[in-house]
C-alpha positions in Angstrom: -54.5 -6.6 78.2 -51.2 -7.4 79.9 -50.7 -10.4 77.7 -51.2 -8.4 74.6 -48.7 -5.8 75.6 -46.2 -8.5 76.6 -46.7 -10.2 73.3 -46.2 -7.0 71.4 -43.0 -6.2 73.3 -41.6 -9.7 72.6 -42.5 -9.5 69.0 -40.8 -6.1 68.5 -37.7 -7.1 70.4 -37.3 -10.3 68.3 -36.2 -8.1 65.4 -33.1 -7.1 67.3 -31.2 -10.3 66.3 -30.1 -9.5 62.8 -28.3 -12.2 60.7 -24.8 -11.2 59.6 -23.1 -12.2 56.3 -19.3 -12.8 56.0 -17.1 -13.3 53.0 -13.8 -15.0 52.7 -11.5 -12.6 50.8 -9.4 -15.4 49.4 -12.1 -17.6 47.9 -15.2 -15.3 47.7 -17.2 -17.9 49.7 -19.9 -16.5 51.9 -21.4 -17.5 55.2 -24.3 -16.2 57.3 -24.5 -16.1 61.0 -28.0 -16.6 62.3 -29.6 -17.5 65.6 -31.2 -20.9 66.3 -33.0 -19.5 69.4 -36.7 -18.6 69.1 -37.5 -15.0 68.5 -38.9 -14.5 72.1 -35.3 -14.6 73.4 -33.6 -11.8 71.4 -30.7 -11.3 73.8 -29.7 -15.0 73.6 -30.2 -15.0 69.8 -27.9 -11.9 69.4 -25.3 -13.7 71.6 -25.3 -16.7 69.2 -24.8 -14.3 66.2 -22.0 -12.5 68.0 -20.3 -15.8 68.8 -20.5 -16.9 65.2 -19.3 -13.5 63.9 -16.3 -13.6 66.2 -15.3 -17.0 64.8 -15.4 -15.8 61.2 -13.6 -12.6 62.0 -10.8 -14.6 63.7 -10.4 -16.6 60.5 -10.0 -13.3 58.5 -13.4 -13.3 56.9 -14.9 -9.8 56.2 -18.4 -8.6 57.1 -20.5 -7.7 54.1 
């Protein structure tokens, strides 16, 4: 039973890392920030997305 509850919690938390799309206002090009970490580590996955997002924001890209 403990294993089922743990699996359910991990599965539900994996949805926390939402990909983010950015657009270059000069060219109209788009890019998507996603995580490469497996879904069982949502905090790490969200950190990857945040790092990617920060890089695009520093370059002047806008979140869509």
